[in-house]
C-alpha positions in Angstrom: -65.1 -79.4 -0.9 -65.4 -83.0 0.0 -62.4 -85.3 -0.3 -62.8 -88.2 -2.6 -62.2 -91.8 -1.3 -58.9 -92.1 -3.3 -57.5 -89.0 -1.6 -58.5 -90.3 1.9 -57.0 -93.7 1.1 -53.8 -92.1 -0.1 -53.5 -90.0 3.0 -54.0 -93.0 5.2 -51.3 -94.9 3.3 -48.9 -92.0 3.6 -49.6 -91.8 7.4 -48.9 -95.6 7.7 -45.6 -95.3 5.8 -44.5 -92.3 7.9 -45.2 -94.3 11.1 -43.2 -97.3 9.8 -40.3 -95.0 8.9 -40.3 -93.5 12.4 -40.2 -97.0 13.8 -37.3 -98.0 11.6 -35.4 -94.8 12.7 -36.0 -95.7 16.3 -34.7 -99.3 15.8 -31.6 -97.9 14.0 -30.8 -95.6 16.8 -31.1 -98.5 19.3 -28.8 -100.7 17.3 -26.3 -97.9 17.0 -26.3 -97.4 20.7 -25.8 -101.2 21.2 -23.0 -101.3 18.6 -21.2 -98.4 20.5 -21.1 -100.4 23.8 -20.1 -103.8 22.4 -16.3 -103.3 22.4 -16.5 -102.4 26.1 -18.5 -105.5 26.8 -16.0 -107.7 25.0 -13.1 -106.0 26.7 -14.6 -106.5 30.1 -15.3 -110.1 29.4 -11.8 -110.7 28.2 -10.3 -108.9 31.2 -12.5 -111.0 33.6 -11.4 -114.2 31.9 -7.7 -113.1 32.2 -8.1 -112.4 35.8 -9.8 -115.7 36.4 -7.1 -117.5 34.5 -4.4 -115.8 36.6 -6.1 -116.6 39.9 -6.5 -120.2 39.0 -3.2 -121.1 37.3 -0.7 -118.5 38.7 0.5 -118.7 42.3 
């Protein structure tokens, strides 16, 4: 039995939406990884600033 044009178009739309959903999931996973590491980045920067301040202004 041959598929009608509407069914083919609907299947193509579904495939497109599934691909977009997979892309959004990948971007979400990336953002969650970045969000996990940000406190460590801020702490390292603050520590480096403190050490720099100590070396400049303390004997």
